[in-house]
VEXTOR-186344 format. One record per atom (N, C-alpha, C, O): x negated, y negated, z; residue in three letters. Coordinates in steps of 0.1 Angstrom, whole numbers, plus 5000, padded with zeros to 4 digits. Each point is the difference from the previous one (the first is absolute). Example, Ala and Ser with C-alpha at 12.3 -4.5 7.8 and 13.67 -1.06 7.14 Angstrom:
# residues 2
486850575078ALA/500949885000ALA/499149885000ALA/499050005007ALA/501449894986SER/499149895000SER/500849895008SER/499549895001SER/
***
This chain:
# residues 284
598188402003UNK/501549955002UNK/499949864997UNK/500849954993UNK/498249975013UNK/499849864998UNK/499749974986UNK/500649914994UNK/498550184998UNK/499849974986UNK/501250024991UNK/500249924991UNK/500650175012UNK/501350024992UNK/500949895002UNK/500649954990UNK/499449985024UNK/500949905001UNK/499449874992UNK/500749924994UNK/498150075007UNK/499349884992UNK/500350014985UNK/500349904993UNK/499650225002UNK/500250034985UNK/501549964998UNK/500449934991UNK/500650135017UNK/501249964998UNK/500549864999UNK/500649954991UNK/498949995020UNK/500249855000UNK/499449924988UNK/500649914995UNK/498350145001UNK/499349944987UNK/500950044989UNK/500449924992UNK/500050205007UNK/501050024987UNK/501249935001UNK/500549954990UNK/500150035022UNK/501149925002UNK/500049854995UNK/500949954993UNK/498049995011UNK/499649874997UNK/499649984985UNK/500249904994UNK/499350205002UNK/499749984985UNK/501350014992UNK/500249934989UNK/500850165016UNK/501150014992UNK/500949885000UNK/500849984991UNK/499049925023UNK/500749885000UNK/499449924991UNK/500849934993UNK/497950065006UNK/499449904990UNK/500250034986UNK/500149924991UNK/499950215008UNK/500350044985UNK/501449974997UNK/500249964988UNK/500850055019UNK/501449974997UNK/500149864998UNK/500749964991UNK/498649965017UNK/499949854999UNK/499649974985UNK/500749934992UNK/498250125005UNK/499349974988UNK/501050054988UNK/499949954989UNK/500950165013UNK/500750034990UNK/501649944999UNK/500950054993UNK/499249845014UNK/501249955001UNK/500549944985UNK/499349944993UNK/501950095006UNK/500549954984UNK/500349855004UNK/501049975006UNK/498149954990UNK/500049865003UNK/500849934989UNK/500549895003UNK/499850164985UNK/501049954990UNK/501350025007UNK/500949914998UNK/499550205009UNK/501250015007UNK/500349925011UNK/501149965002UNK/497750025007UNK/499949895010UNK/500549874995UNK/500949945005UNK/498550024984UNK/500149874994UNK/501549984998UNK/500649905004UNK/499850194989UNK/501650014995UNK/500949995012UNK/501049934999UNK/498850165011UNK/500950005010UNK/500049875008UNK/501149955005UNK/497649984997UNK/499949865006UNK/500849914993UNK/500849955007UNK/499050034979UNK/500649914991UNK/501550005002UNK/500749905002UNK/499750234998UNK/501550035000UNK/500549965014UNK/501149955000UNK/498350075012UNK/500249975011UNK/500449865002UNK/501049955005UNK/497749974990UNK/499949865000UNK/501349944994UNK/500749915006UNK/499650134983UNK/501249954992UNK/501250025006UNK/500949914999UNK/499450215010UNK/501050035007UNK/500249915012UNK/501149965003UNK/497750005003UNK/499949915010UNK/500749874996UNK/501149965004UNK/498249974987UNK/500449864992UNK/501450004996UNK/500649895000UNK/499950234996UNK/501350034995UNK/501150025011UNK/501250044997UNK/498249955014UNK/500850015013UNK/500850145001UNK/501150015007UNK/498350084986UNK/500250165001UNK/499550055012UNK/499150084997UNK/501049905015UNK/499150045011UNK/500350135003UNK/499050065005UNK/502050024994UNK/500150135000UNK/499150084992UNK/499250085005UNK/500949894982UNK/499250064990UNK/498549975002UNK/499250094998UNK/500449805005UNK/498649965005UNK/499650085011UNK/498850044999UNK/501849985010UNK/499850095013UNK/499650154996UNK/499050065004UNK/502049984987UNK/499750164994UNK/498849984993UNK/499150085003UNK/500549824987UNK/498950004992UNK/498750015009UNK/499250084998UNK/500849825012UNK/498849995008UNK/499850145010UNK/498950035004UNK/502150024998UNK/499950135008UNK/499450104991UNK/499550095005UNK/500649914982UNK/499450104991UNK/498549944999UNK/499050085000UNK/500849805001UNK/498649964999UNK/499150035012UNK/498950034998UNK/501749955015UNK/499450035012UNK/499850165000UNK/499050045006UNK/502050054988UNK/499750125001UNK/499050064990UNK/499250085005UNK/500649884983UNK/499250054990UNK/498749925002UNK/498950054997UNK/501149835009UNK/498649914999UNK/499949975015UNK/499949885004UNK/500150245005UNK/500149955014UNK/498749925006UNK/500149935010UNK/498650104983UNK/499049935004UNK/499649874994UNK/498949955002UNK/502049994991UNK/500149874993UNK/501149905008UNK/501150035004UNK/498249864999UNK/501149905008UNK/501249944991UNK/500949955006UNK/499150074982UNK/500949944992UNK/501550035005UNK/500749905001UNK/499750225003UNK/501250045003UNK/500449945013UNK/501249985002UNK/498050015008UNK/500349935013UNK/500149844998UNK/500849935007UNK/498550024983UNK/500049854999UNK/501549974993UNK/500849915003UNK/499350184987UNK/501449954993UNK/501150035007UNK/501149944997UNK/498950175013UNK/501350025008UNK/500149865008UNK/501149945000UNK/497850025006UNK/500149875006UNK/500549884993UNK/500449905006UNK/499550124980UNK/500449894990UNK/501450015000UNK/500749904997UNK/499950225005UNK/501550015000UNK/500749915010UNK/500949924998UNK/498550115015UNK/500549945011UNK/499749855000UNK/500849925005UNK/498150044988UNK/499849864998UNK/501249934994UNK/500549905004UNK/499850174982UNK/501249934994UNK/501450015007UNK/500849924998UNK/499350195010UNK/501049985008UNK/500249895010UNK/501149945003UNK/497750035003UNK/499949895009UNK/500249844992UNK/500549905004UNK/498950134983UNK/500249874990UNK/501449974999UNK/500449885001UNK/500450224996UNK/501449964995UNK/500949945012UNK/501149954998UNK/498450055014UNK/500549965014UNK/499149955009UNK/499850075010UNK/499549814987UNK/498949995010UNK/500449955014UNK/499149975009UNK/502350004993UNK/500549985012UNK/500150135009UNK/500049995012UNK/500050124982UNK/500050135006UNK/498650045003UNK/499350034991UNK/500249985022UNK/498850045005UNK/499950145004UNK/499050055003UNK/502250034995UNK/500150135005UNK/498950104994UNK/499650105006UNK/499949884981UNK/499150104994UNK/498649945000UNK/499250054993UNK/500649845015UNK/498649965000UNK/498950095006UNK/498950014995UNK/501550065017UNK/499250115007UNK/499750104991UNK/498850044999UNK/502250004994UNK/499950124991UNK/498949954989UNK/499050084998UNK/501149834997UNK/499149934989UNK/498450005006UNK/499050044994UNK/501149915017UNK/498649995007UNK/499550145002UNK/498850024998UNK/502150065006UNK/499450135003UNK/499550084986UNK/499050064999UNK/501949934991UNK/499650064986UNK/498749944995UNK/499250084995UNK/500649795007UNK/498849944996UNK/498850055008UNK/498950034995UNK/501449985018UNK/498850075009UNK/499650144996UNK/498850045001UNK/502250034995UNK/499650144996UNK/499249994987UNK/499150084999UNK/501249844992UNK/499249984988UNK/498749965002UNK/499050064994UNK/500849835015UNK/498749955003UNK/499250115007UNK/498850004998UNK/501950095010UNK/499350105008UNK/499350124990UNK/498950055001UNK/502049974989UNK/499550094989UNK/498849944992UNK/499050064997UNK/501249825000UNK/498949924992UNK/498749995010UNK/498950004994UNK/501350005019UNK/498950005008UNK/499250134999UNK/498850015000UNK/502050094999UNK/499450155000UNK/499350004988UNK/498850045000UNK/501749934990UNK/499350024986UNK/498849915001UNK/498950044995UNK/501249835010UNK/498849924998UNK/499150055010UNK/498949944999UNK/501150145011UNK/499150045011UNK/499450114992UNK/498850025002UNK/501850064987UNK/499150094991UNK/499349944989UNK/499150064995UNK/501449835001UNK/499549924987UNK/500549855001UNK/501249954998UNK/497749985006UNK/500349865003UNK/500149934987UNK/500349885000UNK/499550184988UNK/500349944987UNK/501250034993UNK/500449954989UNK/500450135018UNK/501350044993UNK/501049884998UNK/500749955009UNK/499350014978UNK/500849884997UNK/501450015002UNK/500649905004UNK/500150214994UNK/501450035002UNK/500349975016UNK/501049945004UNK/498250125003UNK/500149985016UNK/499949845004UNK/500849955008UNK/498249994986UNK/499749865003UNK/501449914993UNK/500549905007UNK/500050144982UNK/501149924993UNK/501250035009UNK/500849905002UNK/499550225002UNK/501350025009UNK/499849965014UNK/501049965006UNK/497950054998UNK/500049935016UNK/500049854998UNK/500749935007UNK/498650024984UNK/500149854996UNK/501549965000UNK/500449905005UNK/500450194987UNK/501349964995UNK/500850025013UNK/500949915003UNK/499050205005UNK/500850015012UNK/499749885010UNK/501049955006UNK/497750004995UNK/499849895009UNK/500649884997UNK/500349915008UNK/499850084977UNK/500549884993UNK/501549985002UNK/500549895004UNK/500250234994UNK/501650005002UNK/500349995014UNK/501049955004UNK/498250115005UNK/500249985016UNK/499849845001UNK/500849945007UNK/498450024989UNK/499749845002UNK/501149944994UNK/500549915008UNK/500050104982UNK/501349954992UNK/501249995009UNK/500749895001UNK/499550225006UNK/501150025009UNK/499949915014UNK/500849935005UNK/497850094999UNK/499649925011UNK/500349865000UNK/500549935008UNK/499050024979UNK/500249864997UNK/501349964999UNK/500349895005UNK/500750184989UNK/501549984999UNK/500549995012UNK/500949925002UNK/498650175010UNK/500450005013UNK/499549895008UNK/500449995011UNK/498549924983UNK/499349905003UNK/499150035014UNK/499849925009UNK/499650214990UNK/499050055007UNK/498749974993UNK/499350094996UNK/500249775004UNK/499149954992UNK/498650065003UNK/499250044991UNK/500549975021UNK/498550065005UNK/500150134995UNK/499050034992UNK/501850075010UNK/499950144996UNK/500050024984UNK/499450084994UNK/501349835000UNK/500149994985UNK/498649954995UNK/499650054990UNK/499849855017UNK/498849984995UNK/498750105001UNK/499150024992UNK/501050055019UNK/499150095003UNK/500150134989UNK/499050054995UNK/502549975002UNK/499950094991UNK/499749974984UNK/499650084992UNK/500649795006UNK/499749934986UNK/498550005000UNK/499550014989UNK/499749975022UNK/498649994999UNK/499350154997UNK/499350024990UNK/501250065018UNK/499650154997UNK/500450064986UNK/499350074993UNK/501949895003UNK/500450054986UNK/499149934989UNK/499650054990UNK/500249825013UNK/499149944990UNK/498750064997UNK/499450034989UNK/500149995024UNK/498550074999UNK/500150134994UNK/499050044993UNK/502050055008UNK/500250124993UNK/500249994985UNK/499550084993UNK/501349815003UNK/500249974986UNK/498649964994UNK/499750044989UNK/499649885017UNK/498849974994UNK/499050114997UNK/499250014991UNK/500950085020UNK/499150125000UNK/500450094989UNK/499150064994UNK/502349965004UNK/500450094988UNK/499949944986UNK/499950074990UNK/500149815010UNK/499749924987UNK/498550014997UNK/499750004988UNK/499350025020UNK/498650014999UNK/499850134995UNK/499250014991UNK/501650105014UNK/499950144997UNK/500750014986UNK/499450074991UNK/501849885007UNK/500550014985UNK/500549874995UNK/501249975004UNK/498249954989UNK/500249884996UNK/501150004987UNK/500449904995UNK/499850225002UNK/500850024987UNK/501450035005UNK/500850034992UNK/499649985021UNK/501350035006UNK/500749875002UNK/499749925009UNK/501350064980UNK/500649885000UNK/501149975011UNK/500449885003UNK/500050245003UNK/500949985012UNK/499449955012UNK/500749955009UNK/498050054992UNK/499249955011UNK/500349845001UNK/500249945010UNK/499750004977UNK/500149874999UNK/501649935005UNK/500249885001UNK/500650205002UNK/501249965008UNK/499749945012UNK/500549895003UNK/498750195005UNK/499649945012UNK/499149885001UNK/500149915009UNK/498950074981UNK/499349894999UNK/501049884995UNK/499949895005UNK/501150124985UNK/500849914996UNK/501049955011UNK/500349875001UNK/500350225007UNK/500849975013UNK/499149915008UNK/500449895004UNK/498450165001UNK/499249925008UNK/499649874996UNK/500149915008UNK/499450084979UNK/499549864994UNK/501249915000UNK/499849885003UNK/501450174993UNK/501149895001UNK/500349955012UNK/499949885003UNK/500550235006UNK/500549975012UNK/499249935009UNK/500549915008UNK/498350134992UNK/499049935009UNK/499849844998UNK/499549945009UNK/500950014980UNK/499949864998UNK/501549955002UNK/500149885005UNK/501050194992UNK/501349955002UNK/500750005011UNK/500749905003UNK/499150225006UNK/500650035013UNK/499649905009UNK/500949945006UNK/497850034998UNK/499849915010UNK/500549864998UNK/500249925010UNK/500050044976UNK/500449874999UNK/501450005004UNK/500449905005UNK/500450214992UNK/501550015003UNK/500350035014UNK/501049955006UNK/498250135001UNK/500150055015UNK/498649965006UNK/499050084999UNK/501149805008UNK/498949955006UNK/499450095012UNK/498850005004UNK/502250085002UNK/499650105012UNK/499050104994UNK/499550085008UNK/500349934979UNK/499250124994UNK/498549944999UNK/499050075000UNK/500849804999UNK/498749924998UNK/498850075009UNK/498950044995UNK/501449965017UNK/499050045009UNK/499350144997UNK/498850035003UNK/502150054992UNK/499650144996UNK/499150004986UNK/499350104997UNK/500849794997UNK/499350014987UNK/498649984999UNK/499450014989UNK/500049955022UNK/498649985002UNK/499250124998UNK/498850004998UNK/502050125004UNK/499350134999UNK/500150074987UNK/499750124999UNK/500849814991UNK/500350034989UNK/499349944986UNK/499749895001UNK/500050174989UNK/499649924988UNK/500849894996UNK/501250005005UNK/498549914988UNK/500949894994UNK/500750054989UNK/499650084991UNK/501849885011UNK/500950034989UNK/500049924987UNK/499549895000UNK/500850174990UNK/500049954986UNK/501350014994UNK/500150104993UNK/501049825007UNK/501350034994UNK/500050044985UNK/500550104995UNK/498749805000UNK/500050044982UNK/499350144999UNK/500350074991UNK/498749965016UNK/499550124997UNK/500850125004UNK/499950104994UNK/500949895016UNK/500950105006UNK/501150024989UNK/500450124998UNK/500149774995UNK/501150014991UNK/499550094989UNK/500750084994UNK/498149905002UNK/499350064987UNK/499850135003UNK/500450094991UNK/499249965021UNK/499850155005UNK/501450065000UNK/500150124996UNK/500949805008UNK/501250085003UNK/500750004984UNK/500750094997UNK/499049834997UNK/500550024985UNK/499350114992UNK/500650064991UNK/498249965013UNK/499350124992UNK/500550135006UNK/500250104992UNK/500149915020UNK/500550125005UNK/501550024995UNK/500550114998UNK/500249765002UNK/501450014995UNK/500250074985UNK/501050074996UNK/498049914997UNK/500050054986UNK/499250134999UNK/500350084991UNK/498749955017UNK/499150114998UNK/499850105012UNK/499150095000UNK/501849885009UNK/499850105012UNK/500450134999UNK/500850024991UNK/498950085015UNK/500450145001UNK/501250025008UNK/501150034994UNK/498849965020UNK/500950035009UNK/500649855006UNK/501149985006UNK/498149934992UNK/500449875007UNK/500449894990UNK/499949885003UNK/500550144985UNK/500549924990UNK/501249955004UNK/500149874998UNK/500850185007UNK/501349965003UNK/500149925014UNK/500949915002UNK/498150135008UNK/500049925011UNK/499349854997UNK/500349905005UNK/498750124987UNK/499649874996UNK/501049904993UNK/499949885003UNK/500950174989UNK/501049924992UNK/501149955012UNK/500649894999UNK/499750205010UNK/500849945012UNK/499349885006UNK/500549905003UNK/498150135001UNK/499549885007UNK/499849884991UNK/500049895006UNK/500050124979UNK/499949884992UNK/501449935000UNK/500149884999UNK/501050215001UNK/501349955001UNK/500249935013UNK/500549894999UNK/499150155013UNK/500449935013UNK/499249905001UNK/500649895004UNK/498150104993UNK/499049895003UNK/500449884991UNK/499849895004UNK/500750144983UNK/500349904992UNK/501249945003UNK/500149884998UNK/500950185008UNK/501349945006UNK/499649935013UNK/500449895001UNK/499050175008UNK/499949955015UNK/498849884999UNK/500349895005UNK/498750134990UNK/498849905003UNK/499849934987UNK/499749885002UNK/500350174986UNK/499849934989UNK/501049914995UNK/499849894994UNK/501550165008UNK/501349944994UNK/499949984987UNK/500249894995UNK/499350214999UNK/499850024984UNK/501250084996UNK/499850125001UNK/501549854995UNK/501150074998UNK/499950064986UNK/500750104998UNK/498649864991UNK/499750074989UNK/499250135002UNK/500450104996UNK/498549895012UNK/499350115003UNK/500850105009UNK/499950124998UNK/500949835012UNK/500750085008UNK/501150084992UNK/500150125002UNK/500649814987UNK/500850074991UNK/499450114991UNK/500650094996UNK/498149885001UNK/499450094989UNK/499850125008UNK/500550104995UNK/498849925019UNK/499950115006UNK/501350065005UNK/500150135002UNK/500849795001UNK/501350065005UNK/500750084989UNK/500550115003UNK/499549854985UNK/500550064989UNK/499250134995UNK/500650104996UNK/498349905005UNK/499050114998UNK/500550115011UNK/500550114996UNK/499549855016UNK/500250105009UNK/501450055001UNK/500350125003UNK/500949784994UNK/501450045001UNK/500250094987UNK/500950085000UNK/498449904989UNK/500150084987UNK/499650155006UNK/500950094998UNK/498149935007UNK/499650145004UNK/500550055011UNK/499950125002UNK/500749805007UNK/500850055013UNK/501249935004UNK/500049915009UNK/501150124982UNK/501049914999UNK/500949995013UNK/500749905001UNK/499250225008UNK/500750025011UNK/499149945013UNK/500650025011UNK/498349934988UNK/499349945012UNK/500549865002UNK/499749904992UNK/501150105020UNK/500649885004UNK/498949885003UNK/500349884998UNK/498550155006UNK/499049905003UNK/499649934987UNK/499749885000UNK/500250194990UNK/499849944985UNK/501249924996UNK/499949894996UNK/501250175003UNK/501349944997UNK/500349865006UNK/500549914994UNK/499050095021UNK/500449895007UNK/499349874995UNK/500649904999UNK/498150124996UNK/499249904993UNK/500549954989UNK/499949884998UNK/500850194993UNK/500649964988UNK/501349905003UNK/500449914992UNK/500250115020UNK/500949915005UNK/499449865009UNK/500649895001UNK/498450145004UNK/499549895009UNK/499149904990UNK/499749895005UNK/499950154983UNK/499549894992UNK/500949894996UNK/499749895001UNK/501550144994UNK/501049914997UNK/500649925011UNK/500449894998UNK/499650185013UNK/500349925014UNK/499049885001UNK/500549885001UNK/498250154998UNK/499149895001UNK/500049894989UNK/499549885001UNK/501150164989UNK/500349904989UNK/501449945001UNK/500349924991UNK/500450125017UNK/501449945004UNK/501050044989UNK/501049934997UNK/498650204995UNK/500950064993UNK/500750125006UNK/499750114998UNK/501449855010UNK/500850095008UNK/500950084993UNK/500450105006UNK/499849874982UNK/501050074991UNK/499350154997UNK/500550105002UNK/498149874992UNK/499450104997UNK/499550095012UNK/499950134999UNK/499949805011UNK/499650095012UNK/501250085004UNK/499850125004UNK/501449844996UNK/501050065005UNK/500350134993UNK/500450105006UNK/499349904980UNK/500150124992UNK/499250125007UNK/500550115001UNK/498349855001UNK/499050095005UNK/500450075014UNK/500050125001UNK/500349785008UNK/500350045013UNK/501450095001UNK/500150085009UNK/500949884981UNK/501250085001UNK/499750144996UNK/500650105005UNK/498449914984UNK/499750144996UNK/499250095012UNK/500250125002UNK/498949795006UNK/499550085012UNK/501150055009UNK/500250125003UNK/500849775000UNK/501150025007UNK/500950134996UNK/500550085008UNK/499649934979UNK/500850124996UNK/499250145001UNK/500650115002UNK/498149874997UNK/499150115002UNK/500150065015UNK/499950125003UNK/500249785006UNK/500050005014UNK/501450095005UNK/500050085009UNK/501149874982UNK/501450075003UNK/500050144995UNK/500850085005UNK/498349944984UNK/500150164995UNK/499050085009UNK/499850124998UNK/499549815014UNK/499350095008UNK/498650034994UNK/499450105003UNK/500249814989UNK/498550024994UNK/498949995010UNK/500349935010UNK/498650114991UNK/499049985009UNK/499549865000UNK/499849944989UNK/500050005023UNK/499549875001UNK/500949894999UNK/499549885001UNK/
***
């Protein structure tokens, strides 16, 4: 009886491994890219359905859980004053981290698990920083960065991994200058390098697989907020708005650039357009 049970368990485990190895990764890639485009296009209901399919068909892969959390992240971004979805976001990221840990317990060199766990820690740290929970944000940043380095060592050809490097190298130099409260935590981190970070983000913005749009968004925001480089801000805003014309975060920067330049007539046209979209009940 025990022998039959052992054989049954062995066959079951073998069937799971076989199913994983026979995943249609072309379909997975297509679904994820479609879902990512839906998130940035502010088509959240469509994105939810797309990543429901990813989670169902690729249940042992963390991408479904991670990108479901990204839908919530963008809902939060559209109204940062509303903290009602913060706990949901943290719970979704924790679920992704737990799945990645299970994978890494079986294979500590699994690049996907390292990448998505590092990404989950990074995004959790981003929201914690927005909420000015600096110590917790620093801890997540430290752990996430270590995973990104490990993932890069395992697969240096993965361009998306450079998003983590670029974000870190840029902000590790800039943020302590802008927010002195962060400086005491930086003694635990490698030194930042703004120029290197910009170069890495630019590479991902053109050559990334899943992180290309996120890198473009980072370049948009940091050029506006920290570099005050309106020509670069306009470049990235135009690229993003061309691909995602109904994303109000991207359109907003098209209006904010002329505000910075005291060209209120041009800015007014953009904000009137956003206003009319609001009146039509469009998302965001």
